[in-house]
C-alpha positions as CSV (number, residue, x, y, z in Angstrom):
1,M,-5.1,17.4,-2.8
2,A,-7.3,19.3,-4.8
3,I,-10.6,19.5,-4.4
4,V,-13.2,18.6,-7.3
5,V,-16.9,19.1,-7.6
6,L,-19.1,16.6,-9.2
7,D,-22.0,18.4,-11.0
8,A,-25.2,16.1,-11.4
9,S,-25.0,16.2,-15.4
10,L,-21.1,15.1,-15.4
11,V,-22.2,11.6,-12.9
12,I,-26.0,11.3,-14.9
13,A,-23.6,11.3,-17.8
14,F,-21.2,8.7,-16.8
15,L,-24.1,6.3,-15.1
16,D,-25.6,6.1,-18.1
17,A,-23.2,5.1,-20.9
18,H,-25.8,5.6,-22.9
19,D,-25.5,9.3,-23.2
20,A,-23.7,11.3,-24.9
21,H,-21.4,12.4,-22.4
22,H,-20.2,9.4,-20.9
23,A,-16.9,8.1,-22.5
24,A,-16.2,12.3,-22.3
25,A,-17.2,12.1,-17.8
26,V,-15.5,8.6,-18.0
27,A,-12.5,10.4,-18.6
28,A,-12.8,12.9,-16.6
29,V,-13.0,11.1,-13.7
30,G,-10.5,8.8,-14.4
31,R,-8.1,11.8,-14.5
32,A,-9.4,13.4,-11.1
33,R,-9.5,9.9,-8.9
34,R,-6.4,10.9,-7.1
35,E,-8.7,14.1,-6.3
36,E,-10.8,14.9,-3.4
37,L,-14.6,14.3,-5.1
38,V,-17.2,15.5,-3.9
39,L,-20.7,15.7,-4.2
40,P,-23.4,18.6,-3.2
41,A,-25.4,16.5,-1.2
42,S,-27.9,18.8,-4.1
43,A,-26.8,17.2,-7.5
44,Y,-26.8,14.5,-5.3
45,A,-30.1,14.3,-5.3
46,E,-30.9,15.1,-8.4
47,V,-28.9,12.7,-9.0
48,L,-30.9,9.6,-7.3
49,V,-34.4,11.1,-10.1
50,D,-34.2,8.2,-12.5
51,P,-32.6,5.7,-9.9
52,W,-35.4,6.1,-7.5
53,R,-38.1,5.5,-10.3
54,R,-36.2,2.2,-11.2
55,G,-36.6,1.1,-7.8
56,P,-34.5,0.7,-4.2
57,D,-32.2,-1.8,-5.6
58,T,-31.2,0.5,-8.4
59,V,-30.9,3.4,-5.6
60,A,-28.5,1.4,-3.7
61,L,-26.6,0.0,-6.8
62,V,-25.8,4.3,-7.0
63,K,-25.1,5.3,-3.5
64,R,-22.2,1.8,-4.4
65,F,-20.5,3.7,-6.8
66,L,-20.0,6.9,-4.8
67,T,-18.8,5.7,-1.7
68,D,-16.6,2.9,-3.6
69,L,-15.1,5.7,-5.5
70,G,-15.1,7.6,-2.7
71,I,-17.0,10.9,-3.7
72,R,-18.0,12.8,0.0
73,I,-21.3,14.2,0.2
74,E,-21.4,18.0,1.1
75,P,-23.5,19.1,2.6
76,L,-26.2,22.5,2.3
77,T,-25.4,25.8,4.1
78,A,-26.6,29.1,4.9
79,S,-23.1,30.5,2.9
80,I,-23.7,28.1,-0.1
81,S,-27.1,29.4,0.2
82,E,-26.4,32.8,0.0
83,R,-24.1,32.5,-2.8
84,A,-25.7,30.8,-5.1
85,A,-28.5,33.1,-4.7
86,G,-25.6,35.6,-5.8
87,L,-24.8,33.4,-8.3
88,R,-28.7,32.9,-9.3
89,A,-29.4,36.7,-9.5
90,G,-26.3,37.5,-11.8
91,H,-27.3,35.3,-14.4
92,R,-30.9,34.9,-15.5
93,T,-30.3,32.0,-17.2
94,L,-28.4,29.9,-14.5
95,R,-30.9,27.4,-13.4
96,L,-30.9,27.3,-8.8
97,P,-29.7,23.4,-8.6
98,D,-26.8,25.2,-11.4
99,A,-25.5,27.7,-8.8
100,L,-25.4,25.5,-5.6
101,V,-23.5,23.7,-7.2
102,L,-20.7,26.5,-8.4
103,A,-21.6,28.5,-4.8
104,T,-20.4,24.9,-3.7
105,T,-17.5,25.3,-6.0
106,D,-16.8,29.0,-4.2
107,A,-17.0,27.7,-0.7
108,L,-14.3,24.7,-1.0
109,D,-12.1,27.0,-3.4
110,A,-12.2,23.7,-5.6
111,T,-12.7,22.8,-9.4
112,A,-16.1,21.7,-11.0
113,L,-16.7,19.4,-13.8
114,T,-19.5,19.3,-15.7
115,C,-21.1,18.9,-18.8
116,D,-23.1,22.4,-19.1
117,R,-21.5,24.2,-21.8
118,S,-22.7,27.2,-20.6
119,W,-21.3,27.2,-16.5
120,S,-18.1,28.4,-18.5
121,R,-19.5,31.6,-18.8
122,V,-20.7,32.2,-15.5
123,S,-17.1,30.7,-13.3
124,R,-13.6,30.3,-13.8
125,R,-13.4,27.4,-11.6
126,A,-15.8,24.8,-13.6
127,R,-14.4,22.8,-16.1
128,V,-16.2,21.5,-19.2
129,V,-16.2,17.6,-20.4
């Protein structure tokens, strides 16, 4: 079974029917459901920011959604942090949260799904929806 690492942008788009990338995110997750879906802990935090603004019931709903889809939260490790720092240092426009997702993807020998078009210039493992 292949591993697919989800970027926060993809999960946020999936959860928000008004997001411009919603349909593409739903389709991408649907295609990837047969694979092992992983959400880096750093991206998990990003996904939960808006739900926390809405309240604990919304947070519980998002957590249930992730659990129901079988999405595993991947912890941040020292080696992932080091890889992310190297990616960030080598690509001035790459934000650290994105570098953490890409470093997790590398560590798991996986494919990353994102809505961020710039990732295709940084990693051949990134699939933009």
